[in-house]
C-alpha positions as CSV (number, residue, x, y, z in Angstrom):
1,M,-23.4,-4.0,-4.1
2,R,-22.1,-6.8,-1.8
3,I,-18.3,-6.9,-2.0
4,V,-15.9,-9.4,-0.4
5,L,-12.4,-7.9,0.1
6,V,-9.7,-10.5,0.9
7,T,-6.3,-9.3,2.2
8,D,-3.3,-10.7,4.1
9,A,-2.4,-7.1,5.1
10,W,-4.7,-5.5,7.7
11,E,-4.7,-3.7,11.0
12,P,-2.8,-3.6,13.3
13,Q,-0.1,-3.5,10.5
14,V,0.8,0.1,9.6
15,N,1.7,0.6,6.0
16,G,0.5,2.1,2.7
17,V,-1.4,-1.1,1.7
18,V,-3.4,-1.2,4.9
19,R,-4.2,2.5,4.8
20,T,-5.3,2.1,1.2
21,L,-7.6,-0.8,1.9
22,T,-9.1,0.5,5.2
23,R,-9.9,3.9,3.6
24,T,-11.3,2.2,0.5
25,V,-13.6,0.0,2.7
26,A,-14.7,3.0,4.7
27,E,-15.5,5.0,1.5
28,C,-17.3,2.1,-0.1
29,R,-19.5,1.7,3.0
30,A,-20.2,5.4,3.0
31,M,-21.4,5.1,-0.6
32,G,-23.9,2.4,0.5
33,H,-22.0,-0.8,-0.5
34,E,-21.8,-3.7,1.9
35,V,-18.2,-4.9,2.3
36,E,-17.2,-8.1,4.0
37,V,-13.5,-8.1,4.9
38,I,-11.6,-11.4,5.2
39,E,-8.3,-10.7,7.0
40,P,-5.6,-12.5,9.1
41,S,-6.9,-11.7,12.6
42,Q,-10.0,-13.9,11.9
43,F,-7.8,-17.0,11.7
44,K,-5.0,-18.9,13.3
45,T,-1.7,-17.2,12.3
46,I,2.0,-17.5,12.4
47,P,4.7,-14.7,12.2
48,C,6.0,-14.0,8.7
49,P,9.7,-14.9,8.4
50,T,11.9,-11.8,8.7
51,Y,8.8,-9.8,9.5
52,P,7.3,-11.1,12.7
53,E,4.9,-8.2,13.0
54,I,3.1,-9.5,9.9
55,R,0.9,-12.5,10.6
56,L,0.2,-15.2,8.1
57,A,-3.2,-17.0,8.3
58,L,-3.2,-20.8,8.2
59,G,-6.0,-23.3,7.4
60,A,-8.5,-20.7,6.3
61,E,-9.9,-22.1,3.1
62,E,-12.9,-24.0,4.4
63,E,-14.0,-21.0,6.5
64,I,-13.6,-18.7,3.5
65,R,-15.8,-21.1,1.5
66,E,-18.5,-20.9,4.1
67,R,-18.3,-17.1,4.4
68,L,-18.6,-16.7,0.6
69,R,-21.6,-19.0,0.5
70,A,-23.3,-17.1,3.4
71,F,-22.5,-13.6,2.1
72,E,-23.2,-14.4,-1.6
73,P,-21.0,-11.5,-2.9
74,E,-21.7,-9.7,-6.1
75,A,-17.9,-9.0,-6.4
76,V,-14.8,-10.5,-4.9
77,H,-11.5,-8.6,-4.7
78,I,-8.3,-10.3,-3.7
79,A,-5.9,-7.6,-2.6
80,T,-2.8,-9.6,-1.7
81,E,-0.9,-12.7,-2.9
82,G,-0.4,-14.3,0.5
83,P,-2.1,-17.3,2.1
84,L,-5.6,-15.8,2.3
85,G,-5.3,-14.6,-1.3
86,I,-4.1,-18.0,-2.5
87,A,-7.0,-19.8,-0.7
88,T,-9.6,-17.4,-2.1
89,R,-8.1,-17.6,-5.6
90,R,-8.4,-21.4,-5.5
91,I,-12.0,-21.2,-4.5
92,C,-12.9,-18.7,-7.1
93,V,-11.2,-20.6,-9.9
94,E,-12.9,-23.9,-8.7
95,W,-16.4,-22.2,-8.5
96,K,-15.8,-20.2,-11.7
97,L,-16.6,-17.1,-9.6
98,P,-15.2,-13.9,-11.2
99,F,-12.8,-11.9,-9.1
100,T,-10.4,-9.0,-9.3
101,T,-6.9,-8.5,-7.9
102,S,-4.5,-5.6,-7.1
103,Y,-0.8,-5.2,-7.2
104,H,0.3,-3.2,-4.1
105,T,3.8,-4.5,-3.6
106,K,6.8,-5.2,-5.9
107,F,6.8,-8.7,-4.4
108,P,9.5,-10.2,-6.7
109,E,11.9,-7.4,-5.8
110,Y,11.1,-7.5,-2.1
111,V,11.7,-11.3,-1.9
112,S,14.9,-11.0,-4.0
113,A,16.3,-8.4,-1.6
114,R,15.8,-10.7,1.4
115,F,16.4,-14.2,0.0
116,P,18.6,-15.7,-2.8
117,I,15.6,-16.0,-5.1
118,P,15.9,-14.5,-8.6
119,V,13.4,-11.7,-9.5
120,Q,12.2,-13.7,-12.5
121,V,11.0,-16.5,-10.2
122,G,8.9,-13.9,-8.3
123,Y,7.4,-12.6,-11.5
124,A,6.5,-16.1,-12.6
125,Y,4.6,-16.6,-9.4
126,M,2.9,-13.2,-9.7
127,K,1.8,-13.9,-13.3
128,W,0.4,-17.2,-12.2
129,F,-1.5,-15.7,-9.3
130,H,-3.1,-12.8,-11.3
131,K,-3.8,-14.6,-14.6
132,P,-7.4,-15.6,-13.8
133,S,-8.2,-12.1,-12.4
134,G,-10.8,-10.2,-14.4
135,R,-8.9,-7.0,-13.7
136,L,-5.5,-6.4,-12.1
137,M,-5.6,-2.9,-10.4
138,V,-2.4,-0.9,-10.2
139,A,-1.7,2.6,-8.8
140,T,0.3,4.3,-11.5
141,P,0.6,4.3,-15.3
142,T,4.3,3.5,-15.0
143,L,3.6,0.3,-13.1
144,R,0.9,-0.6,-15.5
145,D,3.3,-0.3,-18.4
146,E,6.0,-2.4,-16.7
147,L,3.6,-5.2,-15.8
148,V,2.2,-5.3,-19.3
149,E,5.8,-5.7,-20.5
150,H,6.2,-8.6,-18.1
151,G,3.2,-10.2,-19.7
152,F,0.4,-9.3,-17.3
153,K,-3.1,-8.9,-18.7
154,N,-6.2,-6.8,-17.9
155,V,-4.3,-4.2,-16.0
156,S,-6.4,-1.2,-14.9
157,P,-5.7,2.0,-13.0
158,W,-6.7,2.5,-9.3
159,T,-5.3,5.7,-8.0
160,R,-4.8,6.7,-4.3
161,G,-5.9,9.5,-2.0
162,V,-4.8,11.5,1.0
163,D,-6.7,12.8,4.1
164,T,-6.1,16.5,3.7
165,E,-8.0,17.2,6.9
166,L,-5.4,15.2,8.9
167,F,-2.3,16.0,6.8
168,R,-2.4,19.8,6.7
169,P,0.2,22.6,6.9
170,D,-1.2,24.5,10.0
171,L,-0.2,21.8,12.6
172,E,2.0,22.7,15.6
173,P,5.7,22.0,15.2
174,I,6.7,18.7,17.0
175,Y,10.5,18.3,16.8
176,K,11.1,21.0,19.5
177,E,9.3,18.8,21.9
178,M,11.8,16.0,21.1
179,G,14.9,18.1,21.7
180,G,14.8,19.6,18.2
181,D,16.1,23.0,19.5
182,A,19.5,21.6,19.2
183,W,19.0,20.0,15.8
184,P,20.3,22.2,12.9
185,R,17.8,22.9,10.1
186,P,16.8,22.0,7.4
187,F,15.0,18.9,8.5
188,F,15.1,16.0,6.0
189,L,12.5,13.4,6.9
190,N,11.8,9.8,5.9
191,V,8.7,8.0,7.1
192,G,7.9,4.3,6.7
193,R,9.0,0.8,7.5
194,V,12.6,0.7,8.4
195,A,13.6,-2.3,6.2
196,V,16.3,-3.1,3.6
197,E,13.9,-2.8,0.6
198,K,13.0,0.8,1.5
199,N,16.6,1.9,0.7
200,I,16.7,4.2,3.8
201,E,20.5,3.7,4.1
202,T,21.0,5.7,0.8
203,F,19.1,8.6,2.4
204,L,21.1,8.4,5.6
205,G,24.4,8.3,3.6
206,L,23.7,11.6,1.7
207,D,25.9,14.6,2.4
208,L,23.1,17.0,3.3
209,P,23.0,20.1,5.6
210,G,20.9,20.0,8.7
211,T,19.3,17.0,10.3
212,K,18.1,13.6,9.0
213,I,15.0,12.3,10.7
214,V,13.5,8.8,10.4
215,V,10.0,8.1,11.6
216,G,9.0,4.4,11.6
217,D,10.1,1.0,12.9
218,G,11.3,-2.2,11.3
219,P,13.9,-4.9,11.2
220,A,16.7,-2.7,10.0
221,R,16.3,0.1,12.6
222,A,18.8,-1.1,15.2
223,D,21.6,-1.6,12.6
224,L,21.0,1.8,11.0
225,E,20.8,3.6,14.3
226,E,24.2,2.2,15.2
227,K,25.7,3.0,11.8
228,Y,24.3,6.6,11.6
229,P,24.4,8.0,15.1
230,D,23.8,11.6,14.0
231,A,20.4,10.7,12.5
232,K,17.3,11.0,14.7
233,F,15.3,7.8,14.8
234,L,11.9,8.6,16.4
235,G,10.1,5.3,16.1
236,A,6.5,4.8,14.7
237,K,4.1,7.7,15.0
238,F,0.4,7.8,14.2
239,G,-2.5,10.1,13.6
240,E,-1.9,13.8,14.3
241,E,1.5,13.1,15.8
242,L,2.6,11.6,12.5
243,A,1.0,14.5,10.5
244,R,3.0,17.0,12.7
245,C,6.2,15.1,11.9
246,F,5.5,15.7,8.2
247,A,4.5,19.3,8.7
248,D,7.6,20.2,10.7
249,A,10.0,18.9,8.1
250,D,11.6,20.9,5.3
251,V,11.9,18.1,2.8
252,F,10.4,14.6,2.7
253,V,12.9,12.1,1.2
254,F,11.6,9.0,-0.5
255,P,14.6,6.8,-1.5
256,S,12.6,3.6,-2.3
257,W,12.9,2.0,-5.8
258,T,10.5,-0.9,-4.9
259,D,7.3,0.8,-3.8
260,T,4.4,0.8,-6.3
261,F,3.1,4.2,-5.2
262,G,4.1,5.6,-1.8
263,L,1.2,7.0,0.1
264,V,3.6,8.9,2.3
265,I,4.4,11.1,-0.7
266,L,0.9,12.5,-0.7
267,E,0.8,12.7,3.1
268,A,3.9,14.8,3.1
269,M,2.5,17.0,0.3
270,G,-0.7,17.4,2.2
271,T,1.2,19.2,5.0
272,G,3.0,21.4,2.4
273,T,6.3,19.5,2.7
274,P,8.0,19.0,-0.8
275,V,9.2,15.5,-1.7
276,A,12.6,14.4,-3.1
277,A,12.8,11.0,-4.7
278,Y,14.3,8.8,-7.4
279,P,12.5,8.4,-10.7
280,A,10.9,5.2,-9.5
281,H,7.3,3.9,-9.6
282,G,5.1,6.4,-7.8
283,P,7.4,9.4,-7.7
284,I,7.8,9.4,-11.5
285,D,4.0,9.6,-11.9
286,L,3.3,12.0,-9.1
287,I,6.1,14.5,-8.9
288,P,7.3,15.8,-12.3
289,G,5.6,19.1,-13.2
290,S,3.7,19.2,-9.9
291,G,5.6,22.0,-8.2
292,A,5.5,19.7,-5.1
293,G,8.9,18.1,-5.3
294,F,11.7,16.9,-7.5
295,I,12.9,13.5,-8.8
296,D,16.6,12.9,-9.8
297,D,19.0,10.0,-10.1
298,D,21.1,12.1,-7.8
299,L,18.9,12.1,-4.7
300,K,21.0,14.9,-3.0
301,T,20.3,17.2,-5.9
302,A,16.5,16.5,-5.6
303,C,16.7,17.2,-1.8
304,L,18.4,20.6,-2.2
305,K,16.1,21.7,-5.1
306,C,13.1,21.0,-2.8
307,L,14.2,23.7,-0.4
308,E,13.4,26.3,-3.1
309,L,9.8,25.3,-3.5
310,D,6.7,27.2,-2.2
311,R,4.9,25.1,0.4
312,K,1.5,26.6,-0.6
313,D,2.0,25.1,-4.1
314,V,2.8,21.7,-2.6
315,R,-0.4,21.7,-0.5
316,S,-2.5,22.8,-3.5
317,Y,-1.2,19.8,-5.5
318,A,-2.1,17.4,-2.7
319,E,-5.7,18.7,-2.6
320,K,-6.3,17.2,-6.1
321,F,-6.3,13.6,-4.6
322,S,-9.2,12.3,-2.6
323,W,-10.1,8.9,-1.2
324,R,-13.7,9.1,-2.5
325,A,-12.4,9.4,-6.1
326,S,-10.1,6.4,-5.4
327,A,-12.9,4.3,-4.0
328,E,-15.2,5.2,-7.0
329,Q,-12.5,4.0,-9.4
330,F,-12.2,0.8,-7.3
331,I,-15.9,0.2,-7.6
332,E,-15.8,0.8,-11.4
333,N,-13.0,-1.9,-11.7
334,L,-15.1,-4.6,-10.0
335,Q,-16.9,-7.1,-12.2
336,P,-20.2,-8.1,-10.6
337,Y,-22.5,-10.6,-12.1
338,P,-25.6,-9.2,-13.9
339,E,-28.6,-9.8,-11.7
340,P,-30.1,-12.9,-13.4
341,A,-26.8,-14.7,-13.7
342,R,-25.8,-13.9,-10.1
343,G,-29.0,-15.5,-8.8
344,R,-28.5,-18.6,-10.9
345,F,-24.9,-18.9,-9.8
346,W,-25.6,-18.9,-6.1
347,R,-28.7,-21.2,-6.4
348,R,-26.5,-23.7,-8.3
349,L,-23.8,-23.3,-5.6
350,R,-26.3,-24.0,-2.8
351,R,-27.5,-27.2,-4.6
352,V,-23.9,-28.4,-4.9
353,A,-23.2,-27.7,-1.3
354,R,-26.4,-29.7,-0.2
355,L,-25.4,-32.6,-2.4
356,R,-21.9,-32.6,-0.9
357,R,-23.2,-32.5,2.7
358,R,-25.6,-35.5,1.9
359,A,-22.7,-37.5,0.4
360,A,-20.5,-36.8,3.4
361,A,-23.3,-37.9,5.8
């Protein structure tokens, strides 16, 4: 199948959305599908306000039109609600071309945390954006139920996976190389973007034994480093170095209330490190009854309970999640045209394009 994936989040950004999309594309291609990715680096961009590392594409609509005509996709998936997503949505609605979307980020809550914009305004925008979508893919049942309560339609599951070859328990310890001989155990770790919506300050403010470690970068890092001098801020880590950070921790702490899944939860579990979290989207679907962590409204309680878990049980639970199964579910959610209708659609579109070019000439 020929698939167009449109996303405003792509490499070199490092986050759960990008990891999900890049792994999905890789798995789809491995299964024999042809995937055309439309992403910001292919266009002129500007930095996103308050997040300069995120680039927003400008003036992309005409080029997207041409690429859709040239590729003649059997399915279009719009992964994000940014400028590229908006442009592609407009084209699909105009052409009556079916498409699917996904809900990766609690956008209304993120915006409300940074600007004086009510959450209900964000949800109004999100409902408008996703309304024409044939299917809205979400990562967890809890998020699906919440969106349905908000009035979203056609909500379908799309789970996530973890690379259990990279994130594994037998990796060499890493913190000793960073001066960790002098750090008291246990090690409580957080990994992710260091930003206000991730609620990292709650983690840093907990009265816990041992050492708190933060791996990642972001706009809130400097302020938090100054406010919590005893915590260890190690910056962004990648690949095996990141996996070693997970494996050398005693507990992974996930304090976010706004993530829709939290891939780092599965990555920590892959290394055998149990996860402590609030009963929020993602953790509430992944952790209870897993033997791989605890959720609690008192995050300190969850952290201390995790110290009692068997790391072998944690690893065993992570092995139940694969990126191939995630990609297969993604493919099932797409809505390609039946073969005869698909051919008629693109022939009609080519005729319209020729007539427009003649009129312009």
